[in-house]
N, C-alpha and C positions, 0 to 999 in steps of 0.2 A: 702140589706141583707135580709130583711123581705120576699122578693119575691123568694128567692132561695129555691129549694126543700129541705126538711129536710134530705133526703138521701145524698145530696151533702154537706150540712153543717156538717153532721156527718163524712163524709169522710175527710173534711178539718180538723176537730178536731182530727181525728185519726192520722194525719200526724204531729201534734204539740206535742212535748214531754215535753217541759219545763213548769213547773208549773206556773211560773210568766207570761209566754205568754198566757197560758190558762185562768188565772185570768183576764188578760187585755182583752182578746178577749170576755169573757163572759159579759163584760160591753157594748159591741157594740150594742146589741139588746136584747129584752126579749126572742126572740126565741133562740138565741145563748146561753143565760143564762140558759134556761131550758134544752137545749140539752146537754150543757157542764156539767151541774149538774147531769143529768141522766147517762152520759157516764163516769164520774169520778168514779173510783173504788178504789182509794187509796188516803189517806190524812195523813199528819203528823202534829200534833199540840203539843203545849207545853206552855211555858211562853207567856202570852198575851191572852190566850184563855179565853173567858168569861165563867165562870162556872155556871152562873144562869141557872136554869132548862129550862126556856122559850127559851133562846138563844141556848142552846144545842139541844133542840127539833127542833128548826128552822134549825140548822146546819144539823141535820140528815135528815130533809125533803128536804134540798137543794141537798143532795147526797143520793138519795133513793137506789142506787145500790152499796153502799159502801161495798167492800169486804176486804180491808186491812186498818187497823187503827193503827197508831203509836202515842203514847202519851209519850213525852220525856221532862223531866224537868231537864236535865243535865245543870249544871251551874246556877240553879235557886237560887235566894235570895229573902228575904221577900219583897223587893221593887218591885219585878216583879208582885205582885198581888197574889191572891189565887190560889192554885193548885186544880186540879180536885179531888173531893172527892168521897165517896161511892155513894152518890146520883147522881152525874154526870155520873159515870161509869154505873149506873143503866139505865140512859137515853140512852146511847149508846147501852147497851145490849138489851134493849127492843124495840128500834126503828130501829136498823140496822139488819134487818132480813136476810141479805145476808152475814153478817160478817164471814169471813173465817180465817183471820190472824190478831192477836192482839198482840201488843208489848207495855208493860208498863215499862218505864225507869225512875228511880229516883222519883217515885210517892209516896211521903212520907205520903200522907193523905188517901191512900187506904189500908184498912185492910181486914180481912177475910170476913166480911159481904159484902163488896163491891165485892170481888172476887166471892162470892156465887151468885151474880147477873148473872154471866156468864152462869148459868144453862139455862137462856133464849136463849143462843146462840147455838141452836141445830146444826148449820152448822159450828161451830168453828172447824178448823182443826189444826191451829198452835197458840200456846201461848208462849210468851217470857216475863219473869219477870226479869228485870235487876235492882238490888239494890232496892228491895222492902222491907223496914225495918220492916213493920208491918205485913207482911204475914207470917202465921204459917202453920203447917201441916194440921190444921183444914180447912183452906180456900182451900188448895191444894186438900184435899180429896173431898170437894164439887165440885171442877172442874172435878176431876176424875170420879165422879158419874154422874154429869149432862151433861158434854160435851162428848157425846157418839161418836162423829165423830173425836175426837182429835187424831192426828197422829204425831204431833211434839210438844215437850215441852222443853223449855230452862229455866233454873234457874241459875241466875248469881248474886252472892253477896246477897243472901236471908238468912240473919243471923239467923232468928228465926225458920226456917224449920228444924225439927229434926226427929221426929218419922216417920216411913216408911209405915204406913197403906195405904197412897195414892199410894206408889210404888207397894205394894202387890196387890192392887185393879187393877191398870193399867196392872200389869203382868197377872192377871187372865183374864182380858178382852182381852189382846193380840192385841190391835189396834195400839200401838205406833210403828212408823217407825224411829223416830229420837228423841233421848234423850240426852240433854246436861246439865250437872251440874258442875258449876264452883264456887269456892270460897264460898261455903256454909258450914260454920264450923260445923254445926250440923249434916251433912251427911257424913258418912264414906264410903269408897269404898267397904267395906264388906257388907254394907246394900244392895247393888245391887244384892247380891246373893239371895235376897228375891223376885227378879223380876220374877223368875220362867219361865213359858211358854212364858212370854212376850219377852224373848230373841229370840224366833223363828222368829218373824216378823221384829225385829229391824234391820235397815240398817245402821244407824249412831249412834255411842255412843261416848260421850266425858265426861270424868270426870277429873277435876282438883281440887286438894286439896287446902287448904288455902294458899294464896300467901306468899312466904317466907319459907314455910315448905319444909324440905328435900332439900334445895338448896345446902347445905354444909354438911360436915361430922358431924354427931351428935352421941354423946355417945361413949361407948366403945364396941359396938356390932361388932363382926366379922362375916361376912356372909359366909355361906358354898358355895364354888364355885362349888361343885359337886351336890348340892341339885337339885332334879328333881321333880317339882310339877306336871309333866305330866305323870309320870310313874304309877300313881294310879288314880282311878276314884273318886276324892274327891267330885265333884259337878256334879249332874246329870241334866244338862240342855243343850239345843241345841241352837246355834246361827249361823246357816249356811247361814242366809241372810245378815249378817253383812258385809258391804263393807268398812266402814270408821270408824276407831278406834283411839281414842287419850286418853292416860293416862298421867297425869302430877302430880308431887309432891305427891306421895303416897309411903307408906312403905309396902312392900309385905313380911315381915318376922316378926315372925315365921309362921304365918298363910298365906297360899297361896293367898287367896282373888282373885282379878281380874286378877292376872297373868295367871290363868287357861284359860282365854279367848284366849291367844296366841296360844293355841293348838286346838281350837275349831272353828276357823273362816275360813271355807273353801272357802267363796266367797270374802275374804278380798282383797281390791285393794289399800287402803291407810292406812298406820300405822304411828302414831306419838307417841313416848315415850319420855317424858321430865322429867328428874330428878326422875325416878322411882327407888326406892332403893331395893336392894337385888336381882335383876334379874341377870341371868348368861347365859352362852352359851346354856344350856339345853332349856331355854325359846325360844331362837332364832331358835334352831334346830327344836323344836316342831312346831313353827310358820311356818318355811319354808316347812316342810313336809305337812302341811295342806293348804298352801296358794300359790298355783302355779300361781294364777292370780295377785299377788302383783305387783303393778306398782309404788308405791311411798312409801318411808320410810324416816322418820325423827328421828334421835337419838340424843337427847340432853343429854349428859352424864356428870356427875361430879365424883369427887374422892370418893371412898368407900373402906372400909377395907374388904378384902377377905382372906380366908384361901387358901394356895397354896398346890400344889401337894406334896411338901416336908415337909409340916407341919408348916411352919411359916406364918405370916400374911404379906400381901402385900397391899399397897394402890394404887388402879388403877381404871379406868373406868370399867363399867359392863362387856363388851363383849371383846372377843379376836378374833384372825383370824379365829378360828373355826366357829364363827358366820358368818363371811364373806363367808367362803367356803360353808356353808350350804345354804346361799342365792344364791351363784353361781350355786350350784347343782340343786336347786329346783325352784328358782324364776327367770326364764329366760326372763320374761317380764318387769323387773324392769327398769323404765325410769327416776325416780327422786330420788336422794339421797341427804339428808341434814344431815351432821355430825357436831355436836357442842360439843366441849370439854371444859367444864368450869373449871377454876382453875388449869389447867395443865401447868406446866412450861416447856419452851424449853430446860432447862438444865436437865430435867428428862424425857427422852423419854419413859421410862418404865411405866410412869403414865398412858399412853394411851394403852389400851389392843390391839389395832390394830397396825400393822406394815405397812410400805409402800408396802411391798411385797404382803401382803394379800389384801390391798386396790387396788393395781393395777390389781390383778387377778379379782376382782369384776368389775373394769372399763372395762377390756378387754373382759369380758364374757357376760355382759348385755348391752342392747341398751340404755345406759344412755343418756338422752337428757338434763337434768337439774342437776347440781352438785353444792352444797354449802358446803364449808369447813370453819369451824370457829375454830381457835386456834389449827389447826391440825399440831402439831410439827413434825410429821413424814413425812410431805409432803414438798418436796423441788424441785429443778430444774429438778432432775431426774424424778420426778413424772409428771412435766409439759411436759416432753419429751414424756412420755407415753400417755398423753392426746392428743398430736398432732396427734396421729394415731387413735384416737377415731372417728369413722365415723358418730356417731349420735349426739355428744355433741353440743347443741345449746346455752345453757346459763350456765355461770360459775360465781360463786361468791366466792371470797377469802377474809376472814376476819382474821386478826391477824396471817397471815401465814408468819412468819418472815424468813423462810428458802427459800422463793421464791424471786429471784433477777431478774435483767435485762436479764440474760441468760434465765430464765424461760419464760419471756415475749416473747422472740424470738420464743420459741417453741409454746407458746399459740397462737401467731399470725398466725401460720400455721395449727391450728386445722381446719379441712375441713369445718364443718358446723357451727362453732361458730359465733353467731351474737350479743350476749349480754354478756358483761363483767362488773363485779363489783369488785372494789378493795377498801377495807376498812381497815385502819390501817396496811397497808403493807409497812413498812418503809424502806425496802431494795430494793424497786422498785423506780427507778429514772426517770427523763425525758428521758434518753437514752432508757429505757425499753419501755416507752410509744411510743417513736418514732418508735420502731420495730412494734408496733401495727398499726401505721399509714401507714407504707410502703405497707401493703397488701390491704388496703382500703376495708375491709370486714365487719367491725362492723356496726350494726344498732344502738346499744346503748352502751355507756360507762359511768359508774358511778364511780367517784373517791371521796372518803371521808376520810379526816384526814390521808392522806398519806404524811408525812412531806417532802419527797424528790421529790414530783411531783408538778410542777407549773401549773397554769391555762393556761399559754401560750403553754405549751407542750401538754396539753390535747385537746385544741381547734382544731377542724377539723379532729380529729382522727376517729370519728364516725359520723353518720348522726345526732344522738342526744347525747349530752354530758351534764352530770350533774357533777359539780365540787364543792367541799366544803372543806375548811380547818378546819371547826368547827365540833363539835359533832352534829349529827342529832338524832331524836327520834328513827329512824330505827337502827342506830349504837348502841345507848344506850340499846336498847332492846336485840340486838344480843349478847352483852357481859354481860347482866344481870344487868344493872344499871337503866333501865327505867321501866315504868309501863308495865305490861303484858296485 
């Protein structure tokens, strides 16, 4: 091995992707050890990492071209040894001159002074802080000032970050292209209105309020179903570069707040709204008029009290068929639709603002390739018959769709391009319905979970790949709101 040209050894290492294989190969010879170290641009460390300064310095020397570093202490307990602290982070910051991407997860020993060390990382482009309990707005402001190349910032579970000077500074600089803030109780969605000109360059924005917030009906507030937050110029900012938007677990009443984004995102391609309170058809209409490039929409809706046209209060999900018709009229590139209706009872169809008629107009008018329906009590075998004539549908997922039976499976089986089907908690589909799927021999993938009337024997051989479970899975618990998000 020592006699092989360095260029050939480098090419060999380029073709090996598994970290364990690279670690083993580096032990073969000193030359391979050196080349592999120079070539490795990403490492992930955590429990078991020696935190002594000398050893950390040696680790940085081992990988001089390190561009991506992830420090992850998830699952850490005291018996696992010391965590990386401020001094250790300073070693990485000062010795990894090419560092572009840094992720700190569950690093309980790193505080603002450690974060301030990142000012040395002039090349840092992406920073992710996940469950950093000691980090405050002071440390984040030092990052905003020092890391002048920063274009992506993720904050998840950072409980002590509250004031928004850092956000205002990043907004004035206008360099961020990706901003994600989730489960940070000190940050309100109204704070992002201070981002100012920073919205102009932002391409991805995600805000999720504290978990558990606004998942269910709260208080006695009745929302105005006719309120239009887009009929007036409340906020003077532009976000025409935004392509990916997710808002989750926030209250948009009585102040409009971030709901005004829905009428300002002309380049938007992907939208996800999860349990956002007080939205109405006017928001979706404003969105559709400005977002002709929309390709993916996820609406996770729960029951909310709204005033009706005739003066009384009705409890239903946010949007009605008017929203679907607006999407049909203006968003003709829509390819992915995910509709989740939480807490809606099959006995009360009026709790869902959508009807099967409005839904089928959407399906027939847009080139839908991926469709997910969760607890859609309006969707029955008649709806599956309409899907059978959908020329683009490739992936279908049905969860808690009790009105779909074996008859519906017969229609689904003949959907022209369908190759991936998932059934979760669809208890009115039996072995006979699964047999209908097997007769056409079209499916590449079939997932069946917690469907009490379907047996493993019936599912076997129906698709090239079959996953079957009679028990609850993490994916199922998440989709019905019982698991971790």
